[in-house]
N, C-alpha and C positions, 0 to 999 in steps of 0.2 A: 181193722175195724169198719164195722158196717156203718156207712154215712146214711143209710135210708132206713127209715123205720115205717112200719104199716100201722096207721093208726085204724082201731078196729071200730070205733064209734062213729067217726066221719067217712069211713072206707076210703081213705085217700093215703097217699105215700107223702110222708114228710121228711125233710132232711134234718139231719143232726149237726149244727155247726161245730167246728172244733174250737172249743175254748177251755180256758183254765177253770178248774172246778172251785178255786177258792176266790179269786178276784173277777172272774169271768171276763178276762181280756180274750178278745178276737181279733180278726184280722182287720187292717184299716187301709184305705185307699190313699195314695199318695199321689200328688201330682206336680211334678216338674217335668219340662220337655226333655225327652230322651231323643237324640238324633241317631237313629241307626246307620242310614246310608245317606248322609247328606240332608237334603231337604225333601227327599222323595217319600220317605217312609217314618214321619215323626209319630211317636207314640207319648201320649200325654198323660196317660195313668198307669200307675204300678200298684199291686196290691203287696202289702208287707204282712207277714204272719208272724205270731209270737212264736218263741222257742218252747214248745210244748213237751214235755218229758213225762213218761209213765212214773208214778210214785205210789208207793203204798201209804194211805193216809187213813187211820182208823180201821185198818182191817181190810179196806177196799183199793183196788188199783184204779187210780184217777189219773186223768192228764192234768199236769200242773205246769205253770209257766216257770222259768228259772228264777225270776224274781221272787216268786212265793217259795219255791224249793229252797232257795238261800234263807229266807226269812224262817222256815220251818227247821232247818238244822241249826240255827243259831242257838246258843246256851242260853237259857232264861237267866237274866241278871236282875237282882234287886237294887233298887235305888231307894234308900232312905235318907231323906234330907235332914241334917242336923244331928240326928242320931249316931251317925257313923263317926262324925268328928268327935261327939261327945263321948263314945265308948272308947276311941283310941286315946283321948286325952286323960280320960279316968285311970287306965292302965299305966 
């Protein structure tokens, strides 16, 4: 995947961030202190990336996070309040 795109209007190179096509989830910076070698080389920040997978949505191949992928594959269910119990009681 090409992460750089050439903008012809402004004549500059822009970066495309990896994000979910549905919910636009991107990476996040997390911050607790990680001690690698005692007190000599502490690192304070880590970047956490979403679990992006390629999926075909509406005929296009897109990057989608696994939370949205689960939601896409769920069977749609109909919730009708009051009517479902009334139909079952009438039979």
